[in-house]
C-alpha angles and dihedrals in degrees: 000000000000135000119216124190125194124187125198121194125182140147117257134205135195088272089065094062110121094010114139121236112202128197114197123197119207112203134146091234096055136038125216092351109173146153125215134195131179117227120239109202119182118208138169119264125287106221128199130169115219121196108224095177140050106026093197136030118340109240136183114279095022126109127247125212123183129180124202113213112198126178128176145132111279095030111259110266096199134039119179136178122219137168114231112243092353144052126273110256111271095236094048111120117220115193113176105298095350127095117197125186119182127207100009123216133175094263087073092063113126145085117303116199132201114205124193128180142181137169091287101051150298132275136175145189129210134219120194112213120205116173116210127203118280119263113267096202125070114233117239115260117254134194096204125084127206126196112257120237128205114241116208113215118225118260115246096216138091094225113088092203109071094194096067099040133025110270105197121203118206122208089204090070101057117161121230093023113152112243115236119229114241103222093188092061092047091049091051093051091050091049091052092051093048091049092050091051092051092050090050092051091050092051093048091048092053091047095053092044092057094049096047115107150121118284123200126202125208096234118159113270117226094033091117094062096046122110096220141359096268091053091049092053092048093047095044124100108263091018127135093295092063094035092069091062091056097052117128126205126207122202 
């Protein structure tokens, strides 16, 4: 009869919550004798802000809806919305973990923070709101409907865990936002191309004007009145009659 005791000590994290720890005893009298216990790890909340609406850029006159997702052990007892260095707009509606602001304007710009806490600690996540100008063009009517999808904005923080460090979302960095065409840039490019073509045409015109002239050939005169080719050569200037005078003799 003997009694054996074994002790195991290790550091745990929130990922170890619910993980089983098994102790197995090896003895000739028993087979596969073991004891098992599931870990219960408590940790402070993990907080993440989700943009429910809009899915693109936030513009004047539109509505904004944010949801604060908080998870911890024990479950967070309190979730609050605050605006950093300012007050939350008076007509903003806070329902549980949701923040709803109607008819946005640029005075609402700022950082909105969701704070969650439990008995272990407190965490928060930030959302940076930047309201753009309202669209000046009216979109074309359509008869088809497509299911909307929620776009998660990238977190402006170096920490991948939003519960331990502030993970700021920026409404200026919306994904899936259609890019607007800058007509001024396009007009400038077209003007530069037209100007370059005009300059090229002027240079070519001056070049051809300088090299334009009358060219004379030293064809034999009197060839038109000759009866045949031999007579034309004899009657022509520089023909055989004159060629005899230019003969050279070598001794």
